[in-house]
C-alpha positions in Angstrom: 171.4 147.7 17.8 171.1 151.3 19.0 168.0 153.3 19.1 168.2 156.9 18.0 169.1 159.2 20.9 170.1 156.4 23.3 173.4 155.4 24.7 174.3 151.9 25.8 177.1 150.5 27.8 177.7 147.3 29.8 180.2 149.1 32.0 178.8 152.4 33.3 176.8 152.3 36.6 176.5 148.5 36.9 178.4 148.0 40.2 175.2 147.3 42.1 173.9 145.0 39.4 176.9 142.7 39.9 176.2 142.5 43.6 172.5 141.8 43.3 172.8 139.4 40.4 175.4 137.4 42.4 173.4 137.5 45.6 170.2 136.4 43.7 172.1 133.4 42.1 173.7 132.4 45.5 170.3 132.7 47.3 168.6 130.6 44.6 171.4 128.0 44.9 170.7 127.9 48.7 167.0 127.2 48.0 168.0 124.4 45.7 170.4 123.0 48.2 167.9 123.1 51.1 165.2 121.4 48.9 167.7 118.6 48.1 168.6 118.2 51.8 165.0 118.0 52.8 164.3 115.4 50.1 167.3 113.4 51.1 166.2 113.5 54.8 162.5 112.7 54.0 162.7 110.0 51.4 163.3 106.5 52.6 166.5 105.3 51.0 167.6 108.8 50.0 167.2 110.6 46.7 166.9 108.5 43.6 169.0 109.3 40.5 166.0 110.4 38.6 165.1 112.9 41.3 168.7 113.9 41.7 168.8 114.9 38.0 165.3 116.5 38.1 164.7 120.2 37.9 163.8 122.3 41.0 160.2 122.5 40.0 159.8 118.7 40.1 161.8 118.4 43.4 159.7 121.2 44.9 156.4 119.4 44.1 157.7 116.1 45.5 158.9 117.8 48.7 155.5 119.5 49.3 153.8 116.1 48.9 156.3 114.3 51.2 156.4 116.7 54.2 154.3 115.5 57.1 151.5 117.9 58.0 152.1 117.6 61.7 152.2 120.3 64.3 156.0 120.7 64.2 156.1 121.4 60.4 152.7 123.1 60.0 154.2 126.7 60.2 156.9 125.9 57.7 154.7 123.9 55.3 152.2 126.8 55.1 155.0 129.2 54.3 156.3 126.9 51.6 152.9 126.4 50.0 152.3 130.2 49.9 155.6 130.7 48.2 155.2 128.2 45.3 154.1 130.8 42.8 156.9 133.2 43.8 159.4 130.3 43.5 158.2 129.7 39.9 158.8 133.3 39.1 162.2 133.3 40.8 163.2 130.1 38.8 162.3 131.8 35.5 164.3 134.9 36.6 167.3 132.7 37.6 167.3 131.0 34.2 167.2 134.3 32.4 170.0 135.8 34.6 172.1 132.7 34.1 171.7 132.4 30.4 171.4 136.0 29.3 173.7 138.9 29.1 173.4 142.3 30.8 172.7 145.4 28.7 172.1 148.7 30.3 169.6 150.8 28.3 169.2 154.5 29.0 165.8 156.1 28.5 165.3 158.7 25.8 165.2 161.5 28.5 168.6 160.3 29.6 167.4 160.3 33.2 166.8 156.7 34.0 168.4 153.4 33.1 167.0 149.9 32.9 169.0 146.7 32.8 167.8 144.3 30.2 168.8 140.6 30.3 168.9 139.8 26.7 168.8 136.3 25.4 170.9 135.2 22.4 167.8 135.2 20.2 167.2 138.8 21.1 170.7 140.2 20.7 169.7 142.4 17.7 166.4 143.8 19.2 167.1 144.7 22.9 164.7 147.7 22.8 161.6 145.8 21.6 158.9 145.6 24.2 158.6 141.8 24.2 162.3 141.4 25.3 162.3 140.7 29.0 163.8 143.5 31.1 164.5 143.9 34.7 165.0 147.1 36.7 167.6 147.4 39.5 164.9 147.6 42.2 163.1 144.5 40.8 166.4 142.6 41.0 167.1 143.7 44.5 163.5 143.0 45.6 163.6 139.5 44.0 166.7 138.7 45.9 165.1 139.7 49.2 162.0 137.6 48.3 164.1 134.5 48.5 165.0 135.1 52.2 161.7 134.0 53.7 161.8 130.9 51.5 165.4 130.1 52.7 164.2 130.7 56.3 161.3 128.3 56.0 163.4 125.6 54.3 166.2 126.0 56.9 163.7 125.6 59.7 162.3 122.4 58.2 165.8 121.1 57.6 166.7 121.7 61.3 169.1 124.5 60.6 166.9 126.8 62.7 165.0 126.2 65.8 161.4 125.3 65.1 159.0 127.7 66.8 
């Protein structure tokens, strides 16, 4: 559906979008991998089938409860606890990126563009305010927000030297 005076295209000016979308999904995948590695290394007997099939949110909660609060892990554990809300937001964004489609919408003044991730249920109303949208800068910043989380998880997993 096209709003009067607006042009839409899924092809023009999206080169950077492809990069940041891919980078975000790969970084989020790394977070999921590291959480799984930490659970496997922390749980006696390894990861159960129910936990293996659980979503990241459940695995994250279990991980925070299992990690020892000793001096060696205190720095990393504090970092992980601080990032729980950010991870929840990133998980929602990941699901929307993975299950939506990209639509570039140009503002009425034709000077700015916003990418909207439109869900199937919203395909015929991409300009309505309740449809979730994401700017280029928001996507790039979200991708960067995953880096400290990856660093903390990597440190706990022993992939980085613990300070």
